[in-house]
C-alpha positions as CSV (number, residue, x, y, z in Angstrom):
1,X,59.6,18.3,39.6
2,X,62.6,19.9,37.9
3,X,63.1,22.2,40.8
4,X,63.3,19.2,43.2
5,X,65.8,17.5,40.9
6,X,68.0,20.6,40.9
7,X,67.8,20.7,44.7
8,X,68.9,17.0,44.9
9,X,71.7,17.6,42.4
10,X,72.9,20.6,44.4
11,X,72.8,18.6,47.7
12,X,74.8,15.8,46.1
13,X,77.4,18.2,44.8
14,X,77.7,19.9,48.2
15,X,78.0,16.5,49.9
16,X,80.7,15.4,47.4
17,X,82.5,18.7,47.9
18,X,82.6,18.2,51.6
19,X,84.0,14.7,51.1
20,X,86.7,16.1,48.9
21,X,87.7,18.7,51.4
22,X,88.0,16.2,54.2
23,X,90.3,13.9,52.3
24,X,93.3,12.9,54.4
25,X,96.7,13.8,53.2
26,X,99.5,11.2,53.8
27,X,103.2,11.5,53.2
28,X,104.4,8.7,51.0
29,X,107.8,7.0,51.2
30,X,109.4,9.5,48.7
31,X,107.9,12.4,50.6
32,X,109.2,11.0,53.9
33,X,112.7,10.6,52.5
34,X,112.6,14.2,51.1
35,X,111.4,15.7,54.3
36,X,113.9,13.8,56.3
37,X,116.7,15.0,54.0
38,X,115.4,18.6,54.4
39,X,115.4,18.3,58.1
40,X,118.9,16.9,58.1
41,X,120.0,19.8,55.8
42,X,118.5,22.3,58.3
43,X,120.1,20.5,61.3
44,X,123.6,20.3,59.6
45,X,123.6,23.9,58.5
46,X,125.8,26.6,59.8
47,X,123.1,29.2,59.1
48,X,121.1,31.2,61.6
49,X,117.4,30.7,61.4
50,X,115.3,33.8,62.2
51,X,111.9,33.2,63.7
52,X,109.8,36.2,64.9
53,X,112.9,38.4,64.8
54,X,115.1,36.1,66.9
55,X,118.0,34.0,65.6
56,X,118.3,30.3,66.4
57,X,120.9,27.7,65.7
58,X,120.5,24.8,63.3
59,X,119.6,22.3,66.0
60,X,116.9,24.5,67.4
61,X,115.5,25.2,64.0
62,X,115.4,21.5,63.1
63,X,113.7,20.7,66.4
64,X,111.1,23.4,65.8
65,X,110.3,22.2,62.3
66,X,110.1,18.6,63.5
67,X,107.5,19.7,66.1
68,X,105.5,21.5,63.5
69,X,105.7,18.5,61.1
70,X,104.5,16.1,63.8
71,X,101.4,18.2,64.4
72,X,100.8,18.6,60.6
73,X,101.1,14.8,60.1
74,X,98.7,14.1,62.9
75,X,96.2,16.5,61.2
76,X,96.9,14.8,57.8
77,X,97.9,18.1,56.2
78,X,101.2,17.1,54.6
79,X,101.4,14.9,51.6
80,X,104.7,16.1,50.0
81,X,107.9,17.9,50.7
82,X,106.4,21.0,49.2
83,X,103.6,20.8,51.8
84,X,106.2,20.5,54.5
85,X,107.9,23.6,53.3
86,X,104.7,25.6,52.8
87,X,103.0,24.6,56.0
88,X,105.9,24.1,58.5
89,X,108.9,26.0,57.2
90,X,107.7,29.2,55.7
91,X,106.2,31.3,58.4
92,X,105.3,31.5,62.1
93,X,102.0,29.9,62.8
94,X,101.6,32.4,65.7
95,X,102.6,35.7,64.1
96,X,102.5,35.0,60.4
97,X,106.0,36.5,60.0
98,X,108.1,34.7,57.5
99,X,111.0,32.5,58.6
100,X,114.4,33.7,57.4
101,X,117.7,32.0,57.0
102,X,121.0,33.9,57.3
103,X,123.9,32.0,55.7
104,X,127.3,33.8,55.7
105,X,125.6,37.2,55.9
106,X,123.1,36.5,53.1
107,X,119.5,36.5,54.4
108,X,116.7,34.9,52.5
109,X,113.2,33.4,53.1
110,X,113.6,29.9,54.5
111,X,111.0,28.7,52.0
112,X,113.3,29.7,49.1
113,X,116.3,28.2,50.8
114,X,114.5,24.8,51.3
115,X,113.0,24.8,47.8
116,X,116.4,25.2,46.4
117,X,117.7,22.3,48.4
118,X,114.7,20.2,47.4
119,X,115.5,20.9,43.7
120,X,119.1,19.8,44.3
121,X,118.0,16.6,46.1
122,X,115.7,15.7,43.2
123,X,118.2,16.6,40.6
124,X,120.7,14.2,42.3
125,X,118.3,11.3,42.1
126,X,119.0,8.8,39.3
């Protein structure tokens, strides 16, 4: 009988674990505002965005990130600005190569650049 109870307990835990992993992420109003601000920051930048070894302008970079964001939102994978940066703006989904930003000759990972801007945005909030 104890063996059966253990099996039932394991089955319940496995079922619960599956339910937790299929939870749907949603971007709340604050997250939407932060992501919109980050996209505006990208689009208004004078920096070059390097994706898979090729440099792109700000408008192209913004458009590309919006495209990735749209997919991630449809898949319910983004629930914060941090998720947006990690899942859409860090690396190529195809090659796995990191995205870079070159501003005035200084190159850095796009994730670091966007995380810095997110910190500035949040610090400016009352």
